[in-house]
N, C-alpha and C positions, 0 to 999 in steps of 0.2 A: 593069730598073735597080732596084737596091735602095735603098729610102728609108732615110735615117738614122733610127735607133731613137730615139724620143721619150723623154726622161728622165721617169720617173714620180716622183710624190710619195712620200715615205717618212716613217714616224713615227719621230721621234728622241727617245730617252730622255735627259733631263738628269741623271737619277740611273740608272746602269746597271742592267740587269736582274739581273746577278750579285749586286749588293748587295741589291736588293729581295727576291730569293729567300731570303735569310737571315731575312727577316721573315715569310715566307709561311706560310700555314696551310691547312688542308683546308676545302672548302666544307661538308662534313658529316662531322665528325670520327668519328662513330659508324658510319659506313658506308663504310669504307675497304676496297676489294677489290683484292688484289695483282694486278698485271698479269703477263701471260705473255709472255716474250720469244721470239725465234726458236728458241733452243736449249731451249725448253719450261720453263726455270728461272723460277720465280715471283720477282719483285722488288717491293718496296714502291713505290707510286706516289709521285711527288714532289708536294709541295703547290704550288698555283699561285694561290692567292687571298690577298689582303691584307685585314687588318682596318683599317678607315679610320674616322676621325672627320671628318665633313663640317662644317667650320668656318663655312660660310655659314648652315646651318639647325640645327646641333647634333645631327645624326643619326649614329648608328653603322651603318656599311654595310660591304659587301665589294665588292672589285673584282679583276680579273685583274691579275697582275703585268705582263703584256704591254701593258696599257692604262693604266698608272699612271705619272705623272711624266714626261710627254713631250708633244711638239708635232709637228705635221706640218711637214716641211721647215725645221726650226729652224736647221740648218746648211747649207742649200742656197744655193749661190752662183749666183744668177740672171744674174749678169753674165758668168759663165764659159761656155765652149762646152758643148754637150749632154753629152758624156761626162764632163766634169770638174765638173759641178755639185755632185756629192755627194762630191767629193774630200776635203773637210775631215771629213765624217762617216766616211769610210773610215780616216783618219788617227786620229781619236778611237777608232774601234773597235779598231784595233791597240793603241793606248795602254791601252784598257780590258782587252784581252786579256792584255797583260803584267801589268797591276795585279791582275787577278783571280787569277792564279797566286799572287802574294804574299799576298793576302787569304785564299785558301784555306788556305795554309800557316799563317797566323796563327790562323784559326778552328779548324783541326784541332788545332793544339798546345794551344790554350786549352781546347777541349772534351775533350782527353785529360788535362787536369790539369797540364800542364807549367807550370812557373814562369817559363820563359825559352825564347826561340827566337832563331835568329840569321838575319841577312841579309847578303849581300855588299854592297859599296859600290854596285855596279851596281843591285842590287835596291832598296836604300834610296833611291838617286837616282831610280829610276823611280817609286817610291812617292811621294816628295816632289813630283815633277813632276805625278803624277796628282792629288794632293790640291790643289795650287795651281790646276790647270786646272779642277777641280771648283768651287773658289771663284771662279775668273775667269769661268766660263761660266754663272754664276747668272743668273736672270731680271732682276734689277736691273741688272746690268752689261750684259746683252744688250739690254735696253730702252733704255739710254743710247745705244747705238750704233745702234739701229733708227731713230733720227730721221734726217731728211734733212739735208743740209748747211745748207739754209736755216733749218730748225727746230731745229738743235742749239743748246741754250741752257744747257749746263753752264758751270761757272765757268772752264773752260779753252777756251772757244770759240775765242779768237784763236789759241792755240797749236794747236788741232786743225785749224783751217782752213789754217794755215800749213804744218802737217806734211802734210796731204792734198795741198796744192799741190806741195810738194817731191817727194812720192812718187808723184804722178800718180793719186791716188784721187779718185773722184768722190763717194763717200758715206762717212760714218763707218763704215757696216757693212763696207766694204772694209778699213778699219784693223783692225776687230775680228777678222775672218778672218785677216788677215795676222799679227796678234799671236799668235793661237792656233797658227798653223803654226810661228811662230818659237819659241814655248815648247815645242812638241812636238819640233822638229827640232834644237835646240841640243844639242851634245855636252857632257854633264856629267861625262864621265870625266876631264877635266883639272881643274886648279886654277881657281878662280873668276876669277883675274886673266887667264886665257885665254879663258874662255867669255863673261865679262861684256861685253867689248868688242863681241863678236859680237851678243849679244842687244840691246845698245844701238843697234847699227846697224839691226837688223831690226825691232824693235818700237817702238811709240810710247814716248817716253822715260819718262814717269811710270809706265806700266805695266811697262816693263822694270825699273825700280827696284823696283817692288812685287814682281816675280818674284824679283829678287835678295834682297830683304829676307826673303821667306818661305823661300828656299833656304838662306841663310847666317846669318840673325839670329834663329834659333829652333831648337828641337829637338822631336822627336815622342816620344810615349810611348803605350803601349798600356794601356788601363784596362778593368777588368771589375768588375761589381757584387760586393760581398762577401756581400750578402744574396741568397738565391736568388729572393726575391719582387720584387726591384728589376729593372727593365730600362730601357734607353735607348729613348727615343722617336725617331721620324724625322719631321720636319716637311718640308713641301714646299721650304722654303728653308734647310734645315739646313746645307748645304755653303756657304752664304754668310753664316753667322751668326758673329760673333765676340764674345768677352766682353771688356768694357773700356769706358771712357768714350767717349761720342760727343757732342761739343759742337756746338750749332747753329753753323753757319758752316763746317762742313767739316773740323773737327779731331777726329780719332779715334785711339784707341790699341788695337790688337788684342792683348791679353795672351794670349788663348787662341782658337784656331779648332778647330772640331769636325768630325770625319769618322766618322760611325757606320759600323761594319762589320756588326754584327748587334745584336739586343737585349741581348746580353751582352758586347759588345766595342766600344769606342770608341777611335779614335785622336785624341789631343789634341796639337795643335801649340802649344807654349808659347814665348812671346817671351823673348829673351835679357835683356830688362829685368828679369825676375823671376829669383829663385834657381833654379839648375838642379841642385842636389845637389852642386855643386862650387864651393867658395868661391874661384874663380880670379879674380884682379883685381876683388875685391869693391868697393873704393872707386870704380873707374871705373864699375862697373855702377850703384852707388847714385847717382853724379852724373848718369849718363844717364837714369835713372829719374826723378830730381827735375826734370831739364830737361824731360822728356816731360810731366810733370804740369804744369809751369808754362805749357804751351801751351794749357791748358784754362781756361775761364772760372772754374771753381772747383777750384783744384789739390788742395785737401784731400779732395775727393770723388772724385778721379781714381784710385781705387784698384781693385784686382782683388778680386772677391768669392771667386775661387778661388786666391788666392795661397798658401793653405795646402794645396793638393792635394799628397798624398804621392807625387810623381813625381820622376824624375831623368833625366839624360841616359843614353843607352846606353853601355855599356862597348865597348872595341874591342880588337883584337889588335895595335895598332901604337903604343899609348901607355899611360902610367899617370899617376896622380895622386900627387904627392909633396909634402906640406906645403901643400896647396891649389893646387899648380901642376901643369899638364899637362906631362909630359916624353915625348919619343919613346923608344920601346924601341930597344935597340941593333940589333935585327934589320933595321930599315930596309926593311920590306916595301914593294913597289911598290903603287900605288893599286888595281890590279886584284885584289890578294890581300888587301885589307882586308875584315875581318869585323866586324859590329856585333852585340852581344848585348843583345836587348831583353827586359825583364822585363814580366810582366803585373802591373800594379799594382792590387791590390784597393782599391776605394773603398767606404767606408761609406755607409750610406743618405743621410746628410746631403750628401755631395758628388754622389752620383748624382742626387738630386732637385734639387740646385742647378743641375746641368747641364740637367735637363729643364725646370726653371723658366726658364732663359735661352731655351731653344727655344720654350716656350710664350709667353713674353713678346714674342718677335719674330714669332709666327705670324699676328697679325692682319693682314689683307690678303691672305692665302693661303687656299686652299680645302681642302686635304687634309692630314691628319696620319695617319701609319701607326704602329700599335702591335701588339705580339705577343699579350699576354694582357690580358683586361679587368681582371683584378686589378692588373696593373702600371700600367695607365692610371688606374685609380681612385686609386691611391696617389700618382701624379705630380700629378693634379689637385688632390687634397687638400693636398699640400705647397705647391703653387703658390698656391692660392686663399687659404690661411691665412698665407702669408708676407707680413709687413708691412714688409719692408726698404724703405728710402727709394727713391723712384723707380719702384717697380713698380706696375703696373696703374693708371696715371694716365689717367683718361678725361676727354676734353675735349668739352664741349658747345658748339657753335658756333651763331651766328645763321644764318638763311637766306642763301645767296649772293646778292649784289646782281646782278640781271640786267644791269645796266649795266656791271659790273666782271667781266670773264671770269675773273679769278684766283680760286682757291679761298680761302675764308676761312682755312684752315690755312696757306696760303702767306703770306697777308698778315700773319698772326700769328707766323709762324716756328715753328709747331707740327707735331709728327709726324702726318702725314695718317692713318696707319693706326690711331691712337688717338683721332681725331676722330669721334665718333659722331653719326650722323644717324638711328639706329634706336631703336625703343622699348626694345629689350633690348640691354644693353651686352655686350661680349666676356666680362667676368668672369661676368656673370649667365648667359650661354649655357653656359660651361663648368661653372657650378655646377649647372645643369639636368642636364648630361650626367653629372656625378658622381653626382647623385641617382638617375638611372636605373641606375647601377651599384651602388646600394645605400649610397651615402655620405649622411651627414647634414650635410656641410660647408656653411658659410655663407661666401660670398666676402667678402674684405676688399679694398676698393679705394677710390680717391679720385676724386671727380668735380670737375673745374674747369669752372665754368659761365661761359663767356665771352659768353653771350647777353645778360647783363647786365653792368654795371660797378660792382659794389658796392664802396664804400670800407670795407675791413676795420677792425676796431676796434683791431688791434695796430699802431698807427702812432705814431711819435714826433711831437711837436708840429711839428717842422720839416717832416717829410714831409707831415703833414696840411696844413700851410700851403701846401706846394708843390702838393699835389693840389687844394686849393680854388682857388688862384690859376690853376692850369692849366685847371680846369673853367670858371672864369669867363672865362679867355682864349678858350676854345672857344665859350663862349656869346656872347661879345662881341668878335670878332676885330678890330673897328675901334678899340677902346679901346687906345691906345698904352701906357698905364701897365701893362698886363699883359704886356708883352713883344712878341715877334715877331708880325708879322701873317701868320700861317700861311695857306696857300692853302685855299679852301673844300674842295678835294678831301681834303686831309689831315685837316682838321677833321672832315669827314663820315666818313672812314674811322675815325677815333678814336671818334667818337660811335656809329657803327653797330656796330663790332666789339667795342667795349669792352675793349681789351687793356691799358689804361693801367697798372693795378696789376701786371700780369704783366711788361710792358715795364720798368716802374720797377724791379722786383726784378732783372730780367736786366741792366739798365743798371748797377745797383749792383754786380752780380757782375763786370761788365767792369772796373769801376773797381778792384775788388779785385784782379783779375788784373794790371792795369797796376801797381798799387802793389807787389805781391808779386814780380812779374817784375823790376821795377826794383831791388828790394832784392836779389834773387838775382844780378842782373848786376854788382853792385859788385865781386864777387870773381872775375869771369870775364875771360878774354882779350878783346881787342878783336874778334877774329874770332867768338868765341862770342857776344858782345854783339850783333854785327850779325845773326847767325843768329836769336837770340831776338827781336830787334826786328822782323825781317822777317816771322817766323812769327806774331808777335803781330798786326802790322798786317794780314797776310793774313787772319787769323781775323776781326778786327773788320771788315774791309772786306767780308766775305761775309755779315754780319748785315743784317737788313732796315734800310733807311735811316731808318725811323721810330725804331727802337731806338738806332741810332747817334746820332741827334739828341739823344735823351734822355741817352745816355751823355756827350755833349759838354757838355750843360747841367749834368750832375753834376760833370764835371771843372771847369767854371767855378765851381760852387758851392764846390768844395774850395779853389780858388785865392783865394776871397774870405774864407775862414775863418782864424781864429787857430789855428796848428798845435798849440798846447798845449791850448786849451779847446774847439776845433772850433766856436766860436761865430762868427756872422757879424760881420765888422768893421763898425764904425760907417759908416752911409751905404750899406751894400751890401744888395742884395736877392737873392732866390733866382732868380727868372726874369728874365734880362737879355737884351738883344740880343746878337748875335754874327755873325761872318762865316758861320757854318753856316746862318743863316736865309736868306741870299741863295740858297744852293743848294737848300734845302727849298722855297722859293717858285718855283724854276725846275726842280722835279723832272722836268717832262715833257721837257725837252731833253737830259737825261742818260740814258745807258744805266744800268739798275738796278745793275749790279755796280760802276760807276764812282762813282755818287752817294755811296754809303757811304764809299768810299776818300777821295774829294776832300773831303768834309765833315769827315771826321776829320783829314786833313792840314791843312786850312785852320785848323781850331780849334787844333790842336797848335801851329802857327806863331804864331797870334794870341796864345794864352795865353803862349807862350814869350817873345815880344817885349814883351808888356804888363808882364811882371815884370823885364824888362831894358831900361829906356829908353835906356841908353847903349850898347847893343850895335849894332855896325856903324858906318857912316859917319854922323857927326853934324856939326852946324855947328862950325866952328873946328878940325876935324881937321887935324893937321899930320903929314905922312909923316916928316919928319926927326925932329920932337920925340917923336912917340908910336910911331913904328915902323910896320910894315905890318900889325900884328895886326888893327886895325879894318877894314882893307881886306879881309883874308881873312875876317873875320866877315861883311862885307857880301856877299862872294861866296857864303858859306855860306847867307845869307838868300835871295839871288836863286835859287840852285840847290837850296835846300831841304835843307841839312844843318846847321842852326844848332847842334844839340847837339854836333857834333864840333868846333866852333870855340870852345868856352867857355874851355878851359884853355890858350890860346895857339895857336901855329900851327906846331908842330913837324911836323905831317903835312900841311901845306897843299898841298904839291905833289900828293899823292894826292887831296886834297879837291877842288882846283879842276880836276882833269882830268875829273870826272864831271858828269853832269847832276843827280846827286842822287836821292834817294828818290822825289820827285814825278814825275820823268821829263819828257818833252817835251811841248810844247803839242800835238804830233801825236797824243798819247794822252790828251787831256784829258777824254774821255768824252762830249763833244758832237759827235755824228757829223757834223753839218753843218760845224762848224769843222775837225774832223779831215780831212775830205775836201778842204777848200780849202787847208789848209797842206801836206797830203801831196802835192798836185798841183804844189807848187812845187819839189819836190826836184830835178827835172831842169832847172830854170831857173837862168841865171846869177845869182850873188850880187850884190846892189846895192853900189854904192860907198859908203864911209863917209868922213866928214870925216877928212882925213889925220892931224891931231893926235890926234883921239879914237881912231882906229884904232891909231896907233902906241902910245898909252898902254895901251889895252885889251889889245893883243896881248902885252904884257909879262906879263899875268897870266891871260889866258883862253885856253883851247884853241880850235882851229878849230871843234870841235863846239859849244862854248859860244857862239861868235860867231854861228854859223848859227842856233842856237836863239833868240838874242836878235832876230835879224832875223825869224824865223818868228813870234815872239810879237808884234812890233811890226805885222807885216802882219795877223795875226789880230785885233789890237785895232782896226786900221783898218777892217776889213770886218765886225766883230762885230755891229753893230747892223743893217747891211744884210742879213747872212746869217740872223739870228735874228728880224728884224722880223715881227711877226704871230704869232710863237710865244709871246710873253710880253706881259704888260701893260707899257707903257712905263716905269713906275717900277720894276718888277721887272728889266727888261732893263737899265736904267742901273745899278742896284745890283749885278747880277750882273757887268757889265762892270767896275765899280769893284773888286770883290773879286777877280775873276779876274786882273786886270793890275796892281793896286796892292798886293795882299796875297799872291796865289799866284804866278802866272807873271809876275813883275816884269819890266819892260821895259828896265831899265838898272840900273847901280850908282848908286843914289840917295843924297842927303845929306838927313838929316832934321834937324829943329830940335832943339837941345840941350834935354834935360829940365831 
């Protein structure tokens, strides 16, 4: 009886060998011996070695193509049957085989000195698919999906777990493999309106949208160095690098994506947000670009350093550009007969080295960098190390990690871990030594941020200096009420230990600038666009560290207390004051981290909004007949957290009161213990309500809202019992008050007239 053959482990390349061979060199260039084939004709041997820079120790080395940029069983599906465990790797191999033919055509034409070459639509689509999958299967993305369902802690955890449940997947890795199969299999020969619904059904929604964006909202260009001594580098993570702003909190814009083909050829994917060589619908492009920038903490700096790249969209045989507009040719060719003409765009040294600089800037945390000639590496290092552009080579020195706190100091501070140094030699210093071994005299320019101390810098306004002094006194004497909120010892120790206050103060100021500028931009937008901008802005802020959001809220309160013309504090106001956000900060340990920032921000927004509008909503003496229903609709907006939409009347009140609002349900309040209790009530019968009250409320509230009020009342009733022992009694009482009197209100209340 034959035993089933056991599946053996395989070495999988995440950068295919056909690309690595374009960078290959001989081990001993001076001792090349031609090989003899079967027909006795001598042929030149192919190079099989790669010049490497070991970024861990700063050493120049060589390695075989066959053993570079790969891992064992990287795409092996251990949940599949024995014969199918390497199915995904086989699919990727076929995709790589198709792509290699296109790459060989491009390199051959470029080496022959051609200025242009052509691809059919099918070839172009295969190439675009390959570039996206190279981006998607990078180690960062793979590492995200390698976590177990229990350990998956990305900001889309709830969506991921729900998707896995619907699809029957047990681990995030199953989702990752399924997505790659979908991206490989989807038929791109049709219009996107046909294939996009299919990819949306088969792949995780946000990843499906990412695939769509890369296929439809960008174009590719082939670039080559104009100067013979310039070459493109290949870093270990090159296919996952993008050029563009990347704001803490998960907001990023990929203006350019890089796909090196050889040292002398780079495919660049350029976003449609930037000019494409055709001024088609330029006003709409500019509007989208400005909207994209507004989503970042500092919109003015959300620029592309490669916006002036001399590249453009490819020409084709089925359309032409007339007066800035693309028009179809009268021939009306079918899609399978479409041909695209790609130019080889020569890039001057400045652009080639800017690209290499981006790759070098993203290389910390990786091990290997591939280069072709030592001279080209030296030139790239010299350009990078002397480039003093803002944001480059920012080194962060952190204090030792607290053994009682498993989180890394970089996570607590919200800093890029790859630039947080714990070694004697920094990354720029390491590259400086490498450049000097290659004959360079370059001295690295870089900036060190020392967070092991918390020095108060000299360039502070008197107001900020006062804020810092009071904050430090508050931390030193948390029991003194005149200094503001009684922060928990844990948060105080975190601040004193990590010393990030000045950094966080700067970041919180930038968030305030984002809010002000996006509010200004929204004035001229449609309601739908305003809502999109608001949601994106809130998503950004909610993903920031809770400590930084707390400071941001304090800055908002500070602004609300200042004269808008002089920016001086109004009489009787102080910089540090109590607020509803403090109740959440004191109860940080009962909230999920991602929820704490969101609810702290929402509570403060609502509190600041109402404090400046004392007559908003239902107040004493309100009369429905005399005043009309506007105040009632305002009250509904308060209870369900959409007050800003009820300021100018109630024309849209029907739409307003049909929703739970931006805050959402008490079932998603972020306190897991409370969420579990109220979610368990969903299958139970609804309680009876006093007839007169029910009749009145049902005239204005939806069934969903009535159910929500019932769940909130139940949560308030069991709140202290469920959380008893998790918080100090005073903190528990204050949290309950804020939760159910300020946030998740229990009824349509009537407040005293101001």
